[in-house]
C-alpha positions in Angstrom: 85.1 -145.6 13.1 83.5 -144.0 16.2 86.4 -141.5 16.5 85.8 -140.4 12.9 82.1 -139.7 13.6 82.9 -137.8 16.7 85.5 -135.8 14.8 83.1 -134.9 12.0 80.4 -133.9 14.4 82.8 -131.7 16.4 84.0 -130.2 13.1 80.5 -129.4 12.0 79.6 -127.9 15.4 82.7 -125.6 15.2 81.9 -124.6 11.6 78.3 -123.6 12.6 79.5 -121.7 15.6 82.0 -119.7 13.4 79.2 -119.0 10.9 76.8 -117.7 13.6 79.6 -115.6 15.2 80.4 -114.1 11.8 76.8 -113.3 11.0 76.3 -111.7 14.4 79.4 -109.5 13.8 78.2 -108.5 10.4 74.7 -107.6 11.5 75.8 -105.8 14.6 78.3 -103.6 12.7 75.8 -102.5 10.2 75.6 -98.7 10.1 72.6 -97.2 11.7 70.5 -94.6 9.9 70.4 -91.4 12.0 67.1 -90.6 13.7 65.9 -87.7 11.5 62.2 -87.3 12.2 62.8 -84.5 14.6 64.9 -82.6 12.0 62.2 -83.0 9.4 59.6 -81.3 11.6 61.9 -78.7 13.1 61.5 -76.2 10.3 57.8 -76.4 10.5 58.0 -75.8 14.3 60.3 -72.8 13.8 57.9 -71.4 11.1 54.9 -71.9 13.4 56.7 -70.1 16.2 57.6 -67.1 13.9 54.0 -67.0 12.6 52.2 -67.4 15.9 54.3 -65.3 18.2 53.9 -61.5 18.2 56.7 -59.0 18.7 55.3 -57.9 22.0 55.6 -61.4 23.4 59.4 -61.6 23.0 61.5 -60.4 25.9 64.7 -59.7 24.2 66.8 -56.5 24.8 67.4 -55.9 21.1 63.7 -56.3 20.1 62.6 -54.2 23.1 65.0 -51.5 22.0 63.5 -51.6 18.4 60.0 -51.2 19.9 61.1 -48.3 22.1 62.9 -46.4 19.4 60.0 -46.7 17.0 61.7 -49.0 14.5 58.9 -51.6 15.2 55.7 -49.6 14.9 53.1 -52.4 15.3 54.2 -54.7 18.1 51.1 -56.8 17.4 52.8 -58.1 14.2 54.0 -61.7 14.2 57.7 -62.2 14.1 57.6 -63.3 10.5 55.5 -60.3 9.5 58.0 -58.0 11.2 60.8 -59.6 9.3 58.8 -59.1 6.1 58.2 -55.5 7.0 61.9 -54.9 7.4 62.4 -56.6 4.0 59.8 -54.3 2.4 61.5 -51.2 3.9 64.9 -52.5 2.6 66.3 -52.6 6.1 68.1 -56.0 5.7 70.6 -55.5 8.5 67.8 -54.9 11.0 65.8 -57.9 9.6 68.9 -60.1 10.0 69.5 -58.9 13.6 65.9 -59.2 14.4 65.7 -62.7 13.1 68.8 -63.7 15.1 67.3 -62.2 18.3 63.9 -63.8 17.7 65.4 -67.3 17.3 68.0 -67.2 20.1 66.2 -70.1 21.9 66.7 -72.5 19.0 68.7 -75.6 19.8 72.3 -75.0 18.6 72.6 -78.5 17.2 70.5 -77.2 14.3 71.4 -74.7 11.6 68.7 -72.6 10.0 68.1 -70.0 7.3 65.3 -67.5 7.0 64.4 -66.4 3.5 61.9 -63.8 2.4 61.0 -63.5 -1.3 64.2 -65.5 -2.3 66.4 -63.1 -0.3 68.4 -64.7 2.6 67.6 -62.7 5.7 69.5 -64.8 8.2 71.7 -67.8 7.8 73.9 -69.7 10.3 77.5 -70.3 9.4 77.1 -74.0 8.4 75.6 -74.3 4.9 72.8 -76.9 4.5 74.6 -78.9 1.8 77.0 -80.3 4.6 74.2 -82.6 5.9 71.9 -85.3 4.7 68.8 -84.0 6.5 67.5 -80.6 5.3 63.9 -79.5 5.9 62.1 -76.4 4.7 58.8 -74.9 5.6 57.1 -72.0 3.7 54.3 -69.6 4.4 52.9 -66.5 2.8 53.6 -63.3 4.6 51.9 -60.0 4.1 51.0 -56.9 6.1 50.8 -53.1 6.2 53.3 -50.4 6.8 52.1 -47.7 9.1 48.6 -49.1 8.7 48.3 -47.3 5.4 50.3 -49.2 2.7 49.8 -52.9 2.0 52.8 -55.0 1.2 53.2 -58.6 0.0 52.3 -61.3 -0.4 55.8 -62.8 -0.2 56.9 -66.3 0.4 58.8 -66.7 3.7 60.8 -69.9 4.1 62.6 -71.4 7.1 65.2 -74.1 6.3 66.7 -76.2 9.0 69.4 -78.9 9.1 71.1 -80.9 11.7 74.7 -80.0 12.2 
């Protein structure tokens, strides 16, 4: 009779150990949600950089050449204002190249798109529908051309996503 009690106790102990091991395996293999807080705020950070940085503060050969040859007239414009001015003057290729030069320091693990008045000025090669985390930040952009003609207001948008 004692052997039977010992056997049932040992059997119950093995069963509990198997259950605990199985539960540990199940919970440890649960998929982890990616850390996306940084990606959510990234578009706002890029938009703030474009809004707060003037053209004269950027030390880029392409932007310096645009300032020297007179393409950029007011180097006190913010970067997003200058992109908007290129948009108003229908100079989309310069707006695209300017955007690319202005955002060269952006981390390459993120894709981004710059849109002014629903027109895509600059877009990286990976479309935003390939990812789960897409973040957009918008601002109103306006300015003057040659300090005589007002333009805008237009909605400027920066969309970022993690590659």
